[in-house]
ChimeraX commands (.cxc) that place a marker at each C-alpha (Angstrom):
marker #1 position -20.50,5.41,-15.22 radius 0.5
marker #1 position -22.34,7.07,-12.37 radius 0.5
marker #1 position -21.54,10.68,-11.63 radius 0.5
marker #1 position -19.86,11.40,-8.34 radius 0.5
marker #1 position -22.20,13.63,-6.33 radius 0.5
marker #1 position -19.69,14.46,-3.59 radius 0.5
marker #1 position -17.01,16.95,-4.59 radius 0.5
marker #1 position -14.33,18.39,-2.34 radius 0.5
marker #1 position -14.75,22.00,-1.30 radius 0.5
marker #1 position -11.64,24.09,-0.51 radius 0.5
marker #1 position -12.01,26.29,2.55 radius 0.5
marker #1 position -8.54,27.87,2.22 radius 0.5
marker #1 position -5.87,28.07,-0.46 radius 0.5
marker #1 position -2.25,28.88,0.46 radius 0.5
marker #1 position 0.87,29.20,-1.69 radius 0.5
marker #1 position 4.30,28.08,-0.47 radius 0.5
marker #1 position 7.06,30.75,-0.74 radius 0.5
marker #1 position 10.03,28.65,0.44 radius 0.5
marker #1 position 10.86,24.97,1.08 radius 0.5
marker #1 position 9.56,23.64,4.40 radius 0.5
marker #1 position 7.67,20.76,5.99 radius 0.5
marker #1 position 3.87,20.71,5.77 radius 0.5
marker #1 position 3.08,20.89,9.50 radius 0.5
marker #1 position 5.38,23.90,9.98 radius 0.5
marker #1 position 3.78,25.62,7.00 radius 0.5
marker #1 position 0.28,25.08,8.36 radius 0.5
marker #1 position 1.26,26.28,11.81 radius 0.5
marker #1 position 3.01,29.41,10.46 radius 0.5
marker #1 position 0.03,30.04,8.17 radius 0.5
marker #1 position -2.24,29.93,11.24 radius 0.5
marker #1 position -4.82,27.84,9.39 radius 0.5
marker #1 position -6.17,26.78,12.79 radius 0.5
marker #1 position -5.80,28.14,16.35 radius 0.5
marker #1 position -3.82,25.23,17.78 radius 0.5
marker #1 position -1.24,22.67,16.76 radius 0.5
marker #1 position -3.63,19.81,17.68 radius 0.5
marker #1 position -6.37,21.31,15.48 radius 0.5
marker #1 position -3.95,21.38,12.57 radius 0.5
marker #1 position -2.94,17.77,13.17 radius 0.5
marker #1 position -6.64,16.93,13.12 radius 0.5
marker #1 position -6.90,18.32,9.62 radius 0.5
marker #1 position -4.20,15.94,8.49 radius 0.5
marker #1 position -5.77,12.97,10.29 radius 0.5
marker #1 position -9.16,13.67,8.67 radius 0.5
marker #1 position -7.63,13.95,5.20 radius 0.5
marker #1 position -8.49,17.60,4.80 radius 0.5
marker #1 position -5.14,18.75,3.40 radius 0.5
marker #1 position -4.15,18.69,-0.25 radius 0.5
marker #1 position -0.83,19.61,-1.78 radius 0.5
marker #1 position -1.08,20.39,-5.49 radius 0.5
marker #1 position -4.49,18.60,-5.55 radius 0.5
marker #1 position -3.14,15.48,-3.84 radius 0.5
marker #1 position -4.40,14.36,-0.46 radius 0.5
marker #1 position -1.57,14.32,2.05 radius 0.5
marker #1 position -1.69,13.09,5.69 radius 0.5
marker #1 position 2.01,13.05,6.65 radius 0.5
marker #1 position 2.97,15.98,8.85 radius 0.5
marker #1 position 6.56,16.02,7.59 radius 0.5
marker #1 position 5.65,16.06,3.90 radius 0.5
marker #1 position 8.20,18.25,2.11 radius 0.5
marker #1 position 6.96,21.38,0.36 radius 0.5
marker #1 position 8.70,23.38,-2.38 radius 0.5
marker #1 position 8.34,27.04,-3.31 radius 0.5
marker #1 position 5.27,27.44,-5.56 radius 0.5
marker #1 position 3.34,24.44,-4.13 radius 0.5
marker #1 position -0.36,24.96,-3.48 radius 0.5
marker #1 position -1.76,23.84,-0.15 radius 0.5
marker #1 position -5.52,23.54,0.22 radius 0.5
marker #1 position -7.55,23.10,3.40 radius 0.5
marker #1 position -10.62,21.08,2.42 radius 0.5
marker #1 position -14.05,20.82,3.94 radius 0.5
marker #1 position -14.40,17.63,6.00 radius 0.5
marker #1 position -15.68,14.82,3.76 radius 0.5
marker #1 position -17.43,12.06,5.66 radius 0.5
marker #1 position -16.80,9.68,2.76 radius 0.5
marker #1 position -13.17,9.63,3.86 radius 0.5
marker #1 position -13.92,8.63,7.44 radius 0.5
marker #1 position -12.44,5.26,8.19 radius 0.5
marker #1 position -14.88,2.41,8.88 radius 0.5
marker #1 position -13.74,-0.82,10.49 radius 0.5
marker #1 position -15.26,-4.10,9.31 radius 0.5
marker #1 position -14.23,-7.69,9.96 radius 0.5
marker #1 position -10.69,-8.12,8.57 radius 0.5
marker #1 position -10.48,-4.70,6.93 radius 0.5
marker #1 position -10.80,-0.94,7.29 radius 0.5
marker #1 position -12.47,1.29,4.69 radius 0.5
marker #1 position -10.27,4.33,4.23 radius 0.5
marker #1 position -12.13,5.95,1.31 radius 0.5
marker #1 position -15.42,5.46,-0.49 radius 0.5
marker #1 position -17.71,7.29,-2.87 radius 0.5
marker #1 position -20.15,6.31,-5.66 radius 0.5
marker #1 position -17.34,5.01,-7.84 radius 0.5
marker #1 position -14.66,3.27,-5.76 radius 0.5
marker #1 position -13.84,1.89,-2.33 radius 0.5
marker #1 position -10.29,1.81,-0.94 radius 0.5
marker #1 position -9.62,-0.53,1.97 radius 0.5
marker #1 position -6.78,-1.58,4.22 radius 0.5
marker #1 position -6.74,-5.36,4.46 radius 0.5
marker #1 position -5.50,-7.28,7.46 radius 0.5
marker #1 position -3.19,-10.26,7.09 radius 0.5
marker #1 position -4.90,-13.64,7.29 radius 0.5
marker #1 position -7.95,-12.50,5.33 radius 0.5
marker #1 position -8.73,-13.72,1.79 radius 0.5
marker #1 position -9.41,-11.16,-0.94 radius 0.5
marker #1 position -11.84,-13.41,-2.77 radius 0.5
marker #1 position -12.97,-17.02,-2.39 radius 0.5
marker #1 position -11.36,-19.84,-4.40 radius 0.5
marker #1 position -12.49,-23.32,-5.46 radius 0.5
marker #1 position -10.76,-24.75,-2.39 radius 0.5
marker #1 position -11.43,-21.89,0.03 radius 0.5
marker #1 position -14.91,-20.63,0.77 radius 0.5
marker #1 position -14.22,-18.83,4.02 radius 0.5
marker #1 position -15.10,-15.19,4.70 radius 0.5
marker #1 position -13.45,-12.72,2.27 radius 0.5
marker #1 position -12.84,-9.06,1.74 radius 0.5
marker #1 position -15.09,-9.20,-1.32 radius 0.5
marker #1 position -17.96,-10.80,0.58 radius 0.5
marker #1 position -17.66,-8.40,3.52 radius 0.5
marker #1 position -17.73,-5.35,1.23 radius 0.5
marker #1 position -20.73,-6.70,-0.69 radius 0.5
marker #1 position -22.64,-7.10,2.57 radius 0.5
marker #1 position -21.61,-3.55,3.56 radius 0.5
marker #1 position -22.80,-1.82,0.36 radius 0.5
marker #1 position -26.06,-3.80,0.24 radius 0.5
marker #1 position -27.12,-2.32,3.59 radius 0.5
marker #1 position -27.81,0.94,1.76 radius 0.5
marker #1 position -29.11,-0.59,-1.50 radius 0.5
marker #1 position -29.76,-4.30,-2.01 radius 0.5
marker #1 position -28.80,-3.95,-5.67 radius 0.5
marker #1 position -25.35,-2.52,-4.98 radius 0.5
marker #1 position -22.20,-4.63,-5.23 radius 0.5
marker #1 position -18.45,-4.21,-5.52 radius 0.5
marker #1 position -16.20,-5.44,-8.33 radius 0.5
marker #1 position -12.71,-6.92,-7.92 radius 0.5
marker #1 position -9.83,-4.99,-9.51 radius 0.5
marker #1 position -6.89,-6.94,-8.08 radius 0.5
marker #1 position -6.06,-9.30,-5.23 radius 0.5
marker #1 position -3.71,-9.64,-2.25 radius 0.5
marker #1 position -2.68,-13.04,-0.95 radius 0.5
marker #1 position -4.22,-14.15,2.35 radius 0.5
marker #1 position -1.15,-13.40,4.48 radius 0.5
marker #1 position -0.39,-10.10,2.71 radius 0.5
marker #1 position -1.83,-6.88,4.17 radius 0.5
marker #1 position -2.38,-3.35,2.99 radius 0.5
marker #1 position -4.24,-1.13,0.52 radius 0.5
marker #1 position -6.69,-2.44,-2.08 radius 0.5
marker #1 position -9.16,-0.83,-4.53 radius 0.5
marker #1 position -12.64,-2.07,-5.48 radius 0.5
marker #1 position -14.90,-0.61,-8.19 radius 0.5
marker #1 position -18.59,-0.09,-7.71 radius 0.5
marker #1 position -19.65,-0.86,-11.30 radius 0.5
marker #1 position -18.74,-3.33,-14.00 radius 0.5
marker #1 position -18.02,-0.46,-16.32 radius 0.5
marker #1 position -15.43,0.98,-13.92 radius 0.5
marker #1 position -13.95,-2.50,-13.41 radius 0.5
marker #1 position -13.27,-2.70,-17.14 radius 0.5
marker #1 position -11.81,0.83,-17.25 radius 0.5
marker #1 position -9.39,-0.04,-14.49 radius 0.5
marker #1 position -8.39,-3.30,-16.10 radius 0.5
marker #1 position -7.55,-1.51,-19.36 radius 0.5
marker #1 position -5.98,1.60,-17.79 radius 0.5
marker #1 position -4.42,0.44,-14.52 radius 0.5
marker #1 position -1.09,2.17,-15.09 radius 0.5
marker #1 position -2.77,5.44,-16.03 radius 0.5
marker #1 position -5.11,5.45,-13.04 radius 0.5
marker #1 position -2.86,3.91,-10.38 radius 0.5
marker #1 position 0.12,6.26,-10.25 radius 0.5
marker #1 position 1.88,4.56,-7.34 radius 0.5
marker #1 position 1.29,1.22,-5.63 radius 0.5
marker #1 position 4.20,0.53,-3.26 radius 0.5
marker #1 position 4.77,-2.81,-1.58 radius 0.5
marker #1 position 7.08,-3.18,1.42 radius 0.5
marker #1 position 8.53,-6.48,2.59 radius 0.5
marker #1 position 10.92,-7.88,5.20 radius 0.5
marker #1 position 13.20,-10.39,3.45 radius 0.5
marker #1 position 15.77,-12.80,4.77 radius 0.5
marker #1 position 19.36,-11.59,4.47 radius 0.5
marker #1 position 20.66,-8.53,2.65 radius 0.5
marker #1 position 20.65,-8.09,-1.14 radius 0.5
marker #1 position 24.09,-7.23,-2.56 radius 0.5
marker #1 position 22.78,-4.19,-4.44 radius 0.5
marker #1 position 20.87,-1.40,-2.67 radius 0.5
marker #1 position 18.65,-1.02,-5.72 radius 0.5
marker #1 position 17.94,-3.45,-8.52 radius 0.5
marker #1 position 15.59,-4.97,-11.04 radius 0.5
marker #1 position 14.58,-8.63,-11.27 radius 0.5
marker #1 position 13.30,-9.88,-14.63 radius 0.5
marker #1 position 12.11,-13.44,-15.24 radius 0.5
marker #1 position 9.42,-15.51,-16.86 radius 0.5
marker #1 position 6.82,-16.98,-14.49 radius 0.5
marker #1 position 4.76,-20.10,-14.99 radius 0.5
marker #1 position 2.38,-21.96,-12.68 radius 0.5
marker #1 position 2.66,-25.71,-12.11 radius 0.5
marker #1 position -0.12,-28.21,-11.49 radius 0.5
marker #1 position 0.14,-27.59,-7.73 radius 0.5
marker #1 position -0.58,-23.84,-8.27 radius 0.5
marker #1 position 2.99,-22.88,-7.35 radius 0.5
marker #1 position 4.70,-20.25,-9.50 radius 0.5
marker #1 position 8.16,-21.02,-10.89 radius 0.5
marker #1 position 10.68,-18.54,-12.27 radius 0.5
marker #1 position 12.98,-18.83,-15.29 radius 0.5
marker #1 position 15.68,-16.29,-16.07 radius 0.5
marker #1 position 15.16,-16.91,-19.81 radius 0.5
marker #1 position 12.01,-16.87,-21.93 radius 0.5
marker #1 position 10.37,-20.31,-21.52 radius 0.5
marker #1 position 6.95,-19.30,-22.77 radius 0.5
marker #1 position 5.87,-17.99,-19.37 radius 0.5
marker #1 position 4.78,-14.49,-18.45 radius 0.5
marker #1 position 7.52,-11.88,-18.46 radius 0.5
marker #1 position 7.69,-10.30,-15.04 radius 0.5
marker #1 position 9.65,-7.23,-13.88 radius 0.5
marker #1 position 10.16,-6.17,-10.26 radius 0.5
marker #1 position 12.13,-3.08,-9.13 radius 0.5
marker #1 position 13.33,-3.07,-5.54 radius 0.5
marker #1 position 15.13,-0.77,-3.13 radius 0.5
marker #1 position 16.73,-1.69,0.19 radius 0.5
marker #1 position 15.38,0.74,2.80 radius 0.5
marker #1 position 17.03,-0.76,5.91 radius 0.5
marker #1 position 19.07,-3.75,7.02 radius 0.5
marker #1 position 19.00,-5.12,10.58 radius 0.5
marker #1 position 20.80,-8.31,11.40 radius 0.5
marker #1 position 19.11,-11.23,9.66 radius 0.5
marker #1 position 16.53,-9.17,7.78 radius 0.5
marker #1 position 16.20,-6.32,5.29 radius 0.5
marker #1 position 13.27,-3.96,4.70 radius 0.5
marker #1 position 12.63,-3.45,0.97 radius 0.5
marker #1 position 10.27,-1.31,-1.13 radius 0.5
marker #1 position 8.96,-2.67,-4.44 radius 0.5
marker #1 position 7.66,-1.08,-7.61 radius 0.5
marker #1 position 6.03,-3.61,-9.94 radius 0.5
marker #1 position 6.37,-3.03,-13.67 radius 0.5
marker #1 position 4.14,-6.04,-14.25 radius 0.5
marker #1 position 1.49,-7.59,-12.02 radius 0.5
marker #1 position 1.73,-11.38,-11.87 radius 0.5
marker #1 position 0.55,-13.86,-9.30 radius 0.5
marker #1 position 2.98,-14.07,-6.37 radius 0.5
marker #1 position 5.48,-11.97,-8.34 radius 0.5
marker #1 position 7.39,-10.37,-5.45 radius 0.5
marker #1 position 7.45,-13.60,-3.50 radius 0.5
marker #1 position 8.84,-15.77,-6.30 radius 0.5
marker #1 position 11.28,-13.05,-7.44 radius 0.5
marker #1 position 12.77,-12.67,-3.95 radius 0.5
marker #1 position 13.12,-16.42,-3.66 radius 0.5
marker #1 position 14.91,-16.50,-7.02 radius 0.5
marker #1 position 17.64,-14.13,-5.78 radius 0.5
marker #1 position 18.12,-15.97,-2.47 radius 0.5
marker #1 position 16.25,-13.50,-0.21 radius 0.5
marker #1 position 12.74,-14.89,0.30 radius 0.5
marker #1 position 10.08,-12.85,2.09 radius 0.5
marker #1 position 10.19,-13.65,5.80 radius 0.5
marker #1 position 7.44,-16.10,6.74 radius 0.5
marker #1 position 6.82,-17.17,3.16 radius 0.5
marker #1 position 7.48,-20.89,3.47 radius 0.5
marker #1 position 5.80,-21.58,0.15 radius 0.5
marker #1 position 8.57,-19.65,-1.55 radius 0.5
marker #1 position 11.66,-20.58,0.38 radius 0.5
marker #1 position 11.60,-18.76,3.74 radius 0.5
marker #1 position 13.44,-20.52,6.56 radius 0.5
marker #1 position 11.97,-18.38,9.30 radius 0.5
marker #1 position 8.58,-16.92,10.31 radius 0.5
marker #1 position 9.35,-14.26,12.95 radius 0.5
marker #1 position 6.26,-12.14,12.27 radius 0.5
marker #1 position 3.92,-15.18,12.23 radius 0.5
marker #1 position 2.78,-14.15,8.72 radius 0.5
marker #1 position 4.13,-13.41,5.30 radius 0.5
marker #1 position 5.97,-10.13,5.84 radius 0.5
marker #1 position 4.61,-8.29,2.79 radius 0.5
marker #1 position 2.45,-5.18,2.91 radius 0.5
marker #1 position 1.05,-2.56,0.52 radius 0.5
marker #1 position 1.87,0.72,2.23 radius 0.5
marker #1 position 1.21,3.43,-0.33 radius 0.5
marker #1 position -1.36,4.10,-3.09 radius 0.5
marker #1 position -1.68,7.16,-5.31 radius 0.5
marker #1 position -4.78,6.99,-7.44 radius 0.5
marker #1 position -6.28,9.20,-10.14 radius 0.5
marker #1 position -10.03,9.17,-9.51 radius 0.5
marker #1 position -11.64,7.67,-12.61 radius 0.5
marker #1 position -14.60,10.09,-12.57 radius 0.5
marker #1 position -13.19,13.41,-11.22 radius 0.5
marker #1 position -9.53,13.18,-12.18 radius 0.5
marker #1 position -8.64,14.04,-8.56 radius 0.5
marker #1 position -5.39,12.63,-7.26 radius 0.5
marker #1 position -5.96,10.63,-4.06 radius 0.5
marker #1 position -3.09,9.58,-1.83 radius 0.5
marker #1 position -3.32,6.83,0.78 radius 0.5
marker #1 position -0.81,5.36,3.16 radius 0.5
marker #1 position -1.05,2.31,5.44 radius 0.5
marker #1 position 1.45,2.07,8.33 radius 0.5
marker #1 position 3.85,-0.86,8.12 radius 0.5
marker #1 position 2.54,-3.44,10.63 radius 0.5
marker #1 position 4.44,-3.37,13.96 radius 0.5
marker #1 position 5.62,-6.98,13.65 radius 0.5
marker #1 position 7.37,-6.04,10.38 radius 0.5
marker #1 position 8.73,-2.76,11.70 radius 0.5
marker #1 position 10.28,-4.49,14.68 radius 0.5
marker #1 position 12.17,-6.88,12.43 radius 0.5
marker #1 position 13.52,-3.97,10.35 radius 0.5
marker #1 position 14.61,-1.88,13.30 radius 0.5
marker #1 position 16.05,-4.56,15.58 radius 0.5
marker #1 position 19.78,-4.02,16.11 radius 0.5
marker #1 position 21.97,-6.31,14.03 radius 0.5
marker #1 position 23.93,-9.10,15.68 radius 0.5
marker #1 position 27.17,-7.45,14.58 radius 0.5
marker #1 position 26.14,-4.10,16.15 radius 0.5
marker #1 position 25.00,-5.76,19.38 radius 0.5
marker #1 position 28.30,-7.61,19.63 radius 0.5
marker #1 position 30.21,-4.40,18.97 radius 0.5
marker #1 position 28.27,-2.58,21.70 radius 0.5
marker #1 position 29.02,-5.40,24.16 radius 0.5
marker #1 position 32.74,-5.29,23.37 radius 0.5
marker #1 position 32.77,-1.51,23.81 radius 0.5
marker #1 position 31.35,-1.84,27.33 radius 0.5
marker #1 position 34.06,-4.26,28.46 radius 0.5
marker #1 position 36.69,-2.69,30.74 radius 0.5
marker link #1:1,2 radius 0.2
marker link #1:2,3 radius 0.2
marker link #1:3,4 radius 0.2
marker link #1:4,5 radius 0.2
marker link #1:5,6 radius 0.2
marker link #1:6,7 radius 0.2
marker link #1:7,8 radius 0.2
marker link #1:8,9 radius 0.2
marker link #1:9,10 radius 0.2
marker link #1:10,11 radius 0.2
marker link #1:11,12 radius 0.2
marker link #1:12,13 radius 0.2
marker link #1:13,14 radius 0.2
marker link #1:14,15 radius 0.2
marker link #1:15,16 radius 0.2
marker link #1:16,17 radius 0.2
marker link #1:17,18 radius 0.2
marker link #1:18,19 radius 0.2
marker link #1:19,20 radius 0.2
marker link #1:20,21 radius 0.2
marker link #1:21,22 radius 0.2
marker link #1:22,23 radius 0.2
marker link #1:23,24 radius 0.2
marker link #1:24,25 radius 0.2
marker link #1:25,26 radius 0.2
marker link #1:26,27 radius 0.2
marker link #1:27,28 radius 0.2
marker link #1:28,29 radius 0.2
marker link #1:29,30 radius 0.2
marker link #1:30,31 radius 0.2
marker link #1:31,32 radius 0.2
marker link #1:32,33 radius 0.2
marker link #1:33,34 radius 0.2
marker link #1:34,35 radius 0.2
marker link #1:35,36 radius 0.2
marker link #1:36,37 radius 0.2
marker link #1:37,38 radius 0.2
marker link #1:38,39 radius 0.2
marker link #1:39,40 radius 0.2
marker link #1:40,41 radius 0.2
marker link #1:41,42 radius 0.2
marker link #1:42,43 radius 0.2
marker link #1:43,44 radius 0.2
marker link #1:44,45 radius 0.2
marker link #1:45,46 radius 0.2
marker link #1:46,47 radius 0.2
marker link #1:47,48 radius 0.2
marker link #1:48,49 radius 0.2
marker link #1:49,50 radius 0.2
marker link #1:50,51 radius 0.2
marker link #1:51,52 radius 0.2
marker link #1:52,53 radius 0.2
marker link #1:53,54 radius 0.2
marker link #1:54,55 radius 0.2
marker link #1:55,56 radius 0.2
marker link #1:56,57 radius 0.2
marker link #1:57,58 radius 0.2
marker link #1:58,59 radius 0.2
marker link #1:59,60 radius 0.2
marker link #1:60,61 radius 0.2
marker link #1:61,62 radius 0.2
marker link #1:62,63 radius 0.2
marker link #1:63,64 radius 0.2
marker link #1:64,65 radius 0.2
marker link #1:65,66 radius 0.2
marker link #1:66,67 radius 0.2
marker link #1:67,68 radius 0.2
marker link #1:68,69 radius 0.2
marker link #1:69,70 radius 0.2
marker link #1:70,71 radius 0.2
marker link #1:71,72 radius 0.2
marker link #1:72,73 radius 0.2
marker link #1:73,74 radius 0.2
marker link #1:74,75 radius 0.2
marker link #1:75,76 radius 0.2
marker link #1:76,77 radius 0.2
marker link #1:77,78 radius 0.2
marker link #1:78,79 radius 0.2
marker link #1:79,80 radius 0.2
marker link #1:80,81 radius 0.2
marker link #1:81,82 radius 0.2
marker link #1:82,83 radius 0.2
marker link #1:83,84 radius 0.2
marker link #1:84,85 radius 0.2
marker link #1:85,86 radius 0.2
marker link #1:86,87 radius 0.2
marker link #1:87,88 radius 0.2
marker link #1:88,89 radius 0.2
marker link #1:89,90 radius 0.2
marker link #1:90,91 radius 0.2
marker link #1:91,92 radius 0.2
marker link #1:92,93 radius 0.2
marker link #1:93,94 radius 0.2
marker link #1:94,95 radius 0.2
marker link #1:95,96 radius 0.2
marker link #1:96,97 radius 0.2
marker link #1:97,98 radius 0.2
marker link #1:98,99 radius 0.2
marker link #1:99,100 radius 0.2
marker link #1:100,101 radius 0.2
marker link #1:101,102 radius 0.2
marker link #1:102,103 radius 0.2
marker link #1:103,104 radius 0.2
marker link #1:104,105 radius 0.2
marker link #1:105,106 radius 0.2
marker link #1:106,107 radius 0.2
marker link #1:107,108 radius 0.2
marker link #1:108,109 radius 0.2
marker link #1:109,110 radius 0.2
marker link #1:110,111 radius 0.2
marker link #1:111,112 radius 0.2
marker link #1:112,113 radius 0.2
marker link #1:113,114 radius 0.2
marker link #1:114,115 radius 0.2
marker link #1:115,116 radius 0.2
marker link #1:116,117 radius 0.2
marker link #1:117,118 radius 0.2
marker link #1:118,119 radius 0.2
marker link #1:119,120 radius 0.2
marker link #1:120,121 radius 0.2
marker link #1:121,122 radius 0.2
marker link #1:122,123 radius 0.2
marker link #1:123,124 radius 0.2
marker link #1:124,125 radius 0.2
marker link #1:125,126 radius 0.2
marker link #1:126,127 radius 0.2
marker link #1:127,128 radius 0.2
marker link #1:128,129 radius 0.2
marker link #1:129,130 radius 0.2
marker link #1:130,131 radius 0.2
marker link #1:131,132 radius 0.2
marker link #1:132,133 radius 0.2
marker link #1:133,134 radius 0.2
marker link #1:134,135 radius 0.2
marker link #1:135,136 radius 0.2
marker link #1:136,137 radius 0.2
marker link #1:137,138 radius 0.2
marker link #1:138,139 radius 0.2
marker link #1:139,140 radius 0.2
marker link #1:140,141 radius 0.2
marker link #1:141,142 radius 0.2
marker link #1:142,143 radius 0.2
marker link #1:143,144 radius 0.2
marker link #1:144,145 radius 0.2
marker link #1:145,146 radius 0.2
marker link #1:146,147 radius 0.2
marker link #1:147,148 radius 0.2
marker link #1:148,149 radius 0.2
marker link #1:149,150 radius 0.2
marker link #1:150,151 radius 0.2
marker link #1:151,152 radius 0.2
marker link #1:152,153 radius 0.2
marker link #1:153,154 radius 0.2
marker link #1:154,155 radius 0.2
marker link #1:155,156 radius 0.2
marker link #1:156,157 radius 0.2
marker link #1:157,158 radius 0.2
marker link #1:158,159 radius 0.2
marker link #1:159,160 radius 0.2
marker link #1:160,161 radius 0.2
marker link #1:161,162 radius 0.2
marker link #1:162,163 radius 0.2
marker link #1:163,164 radius 0.2
marker link #1:164,165 radius 0.2
marker link #1:165,166 radius 0.2
marker link #1:166,167 radius 0.2
marker link #1:167,168 radius 0.2
marker link #1:168,169 radius 0.2
marker link #1:169,170 radius 0.2
marker link #1:170,171 radius 0.2
marker link #1:171,172 radius 0.2
marker link #1:172,173 radius 0.2
marker link #1:173,174 radius 0.2
marker link #1:174,175 radius 0.2
marker link #1:175,176 radius 0.2
marker link #1:176,177 radius 0.2
marker link #1:177,178 radius 0.2
marker link #1:178,179 radius 0.2
marker link #1:179,180 radius 0.2
marker link #1:180,181 radius 0.2
marker link #1:181,182 radius 0.2
marker link #1:182,183 radius 0.2
marker link #1:183,184 radius 0.2
marker link #1:184,185 radius 0.2
marker link #1:185,186 radius 0.2
marker link #1:186,187 radius 0.2
marker link #1:187,188 radius 0.2
marker link #1:188,189 radius 0.2
marker link #1:189,190 radius 0.2
marker link #1:190,191 radius 0.2
marker link #1:191,192 radius 0.2
marker link #1:192,193 radius 0.2
marker link #1:193,194 radius 0.2
marker link #1:194,195 radius 0.2
marker link #1:195,196 radius 0.2
marker link #1:196,197 radius 0.2
marker link #1:197,198 radius 0.2
marker link #1:198,199 radius 0.2
marker link #1:199,200 radius 0.2
marker link #1:200,201 radius 0.2
marker link #1:201,202 radius 0.2
marker link #1:202,203 radius 0.2
marker link #1:203,204 radius 0.2
marker link #1:204,205 radius 0.2
marker link #1:205,206 radius 0.2
marker link #1:206,207 radius 0.2
marker link #1:207,208 radius 0.2
marker link #1:208,209 radius 0.2
marker link #1:209,210 radius 0.2
marker link #1:210,211 radius 0.2
marker link #1:211,212 radius 0.2
marker link #1:212,213 radius 0.2
marker link #1:213,214 radius 0.2
marker link #1:214,215 radius 0.2
marker link #1:215,216 radius 0.2
marker link #1:216,217 radius 0.2
marker link #1:217,218 radius 0.2
marker link #1:218,219 radius 0.2
marker link #1:219,220 radius 0.2
marker link #1:220,221 radius 0.2
marker link #1:221,222 radius 0.2
marker link #1:222,223 radius 0.2
marker link #1:223,224 radius 0.2
marker link #1:224,225 radius 0.2
marker link #1:225,226 radius 0.2
marker link #1:226,227 radius 0.2
marker link #1:227,228 radius 0.2
marker link #1:228,229 radius 0.2
marker link #1:229,230 radius 0.2
marker link #1:230,231 radius 0.2
marker link #1:231,232 radius 0.2
marker link #1:232,233 radius 0.2
marker link #1:233,234 radius 0.2
marker link #1:234,235 radius 0.2
marker link #1:235,236 radius 0.2
marker link #1:236,237 radius 0.2
marker link #1:237,238 radius 0.2
marker link #1:238,239 radius 0.2
marker link #1:239,240 radius 0.2
marker link #1:240,241 radius 0.2
marker link #1:241,242 radius 0.2
marker link #1:242,243 radius 0.2
marker link #1:243,244 radius 0.2
marker link #1:244,245 radius 0.2
marker link #1:245,246 radius 0.2
marker link #1:246,247 radius 0.2
marker link #1:247,248 radius 0.2
marker link #1:248,249 radius 0.2
marker link #1:249,250 radius 0.2
marker link #1:250,251 radius 0.2
marker link #1:251,252 radius 0.2
marker link #1:252,253 radius 0.2
marker link #1:253,254 radius 0.2
marker link #1:254,255 radius 0.2
marker link #1:255,256 radius 0.2
marker link #1:256,257 radius 0.2
marker link #1:257,258 radius 0.2
marker link #1:258,259 radius 0.2
marker link #1:259,260 radius 0.2
marker link #1:260,261 radius 0.2
marker link #1:261,262 radius 0.2
marker link #1:262,263 radius 0.2
marker link #1:263,264 radius 0.2
marker link #1:264,265 radius 0.2
marker link #1:265,266 radius 0.2
marker link #1:266,267 radius 0.2
marker link #1:267,268 radius 0.2
marker link #1:268,269 radius 0.2
marker link #1:269,270 radius 0.2
marker link #1:270,271 radius 0.2
marker link #1:271,272 radius 0.2
marker link #1:272,273 radius 0.2
marker link #1:273,274 radius 0.2
marker link #1:274,275 radius 0.2
marker link #1:275,276 radius 0.2
marker link #1:276,277 radius 0.2
marker link #1:277,278 radius 0.2
marker link #1:278,279 radius 0.2
marker link #1:279,280 radius 0.2
marker link #1:280,281 radius 0.2
marker link #1:281,282 radius 0.2
marker link #1:282,283 radius 0.2
marker link #1:283,284 radius 0.2
marker link #1:284,285 radius 0.2
marker link #1:285,286 radius 0.2
marker link #1:286,287 radius 0.2
marker link #1:287,288 radius 0.2
marker link #1:288,289 radius 0.2
marker link #1:289,290 radius 0.2
marker link #1:290,291 radius 0.2
marker link #1:291,292 radius 0.2
marker link #1:292,293 radius 0.2
marker link #1:293,294 radius 0.2
marker link #1:294,295 radius 0.2
marker link #1:295,296 radius 0.2
marker link #1:296,297 radius 0.2
marker link #1:297,298 radius 0.2
marker link #1:298,299 radius 0.2
marker link #1:299,300 radius 0.2
marker link #1:300,301 radius 0.2
marker link #1:301,302 radius 0.2
marker link #1:302,303 radius 0.2
marker link #1:303,304 radius 0.2
marker link #1:304,305 radius 0.2
marker link #1:305,306 radius 0.2
marker link #1:306,307 radius 0.2
marker link #1:307,308 radius 0.2
marker link #1:308,309 radius 0.2
marker link #1:309,310 radius 0.2
marker link #1:310,311 radius 0.2
marker link #1:311,312 radius 0.2
marker link #1:312,313 radius 0.2
marker link #1:313,314 radius 0.2
view
């Protein structure tokens, strides 16, 4: 494994004395002369809480927390490429934010431009012998955060220690209808048929045991916004599990959706907390939920709209 040459440097260290929100704490601590300058620190990923990078201004702090103001690290500056945005890179890993409609890697049937190909072209500009290594995939119509390794050795380490290195990997989806329970767990055995479509069985049929934990965040009319925590990582796991409980992901016609309001599969990876494999540093990344998905989740329900209309009648 190559040594990481770039290490974060703390310019200021502050200790929290009472619960508060991060922005208020930074303002009261006068870490910069203006509110906008403080917001710039958050935007440029220069704030850590207990050694974890935080960018949300309303992040909650507890008494005893340590807040660090870090020297600006250009390796964290976002770079936009075709179909993706690089949100972090160093000598070991690259974290990207993938757009919907963009393949992660090529397949036997699909040889179009991919995230993998674009990143390889990018790293080879500095060194023709450099390349990236795939750690996981996102389906073409799924967007959000992905990690790539920069050596075969690291690829193997991630494959063997994914759960130890990837502390949080949160998917968000808009699904049709509203699940009966606000929180739940779906367990089934998944197999792939000859047409490359995954099927789900509630009992052990020799397939791969798959476990998905979900939480309903919001319900608006025909759709619900859900967060997912995957105990296992199987092909199309969230998509087939939501179909199996009668609430397919909006836009996912392959797995039972009857509507496509966002003109894409409404599934997105919005949060990643990663233990750096070389430094042990905890890195935290967030990707905003795409606007087309947010609009579905915040639209007023048909029942609420009807109620408001009735209330306005004389």
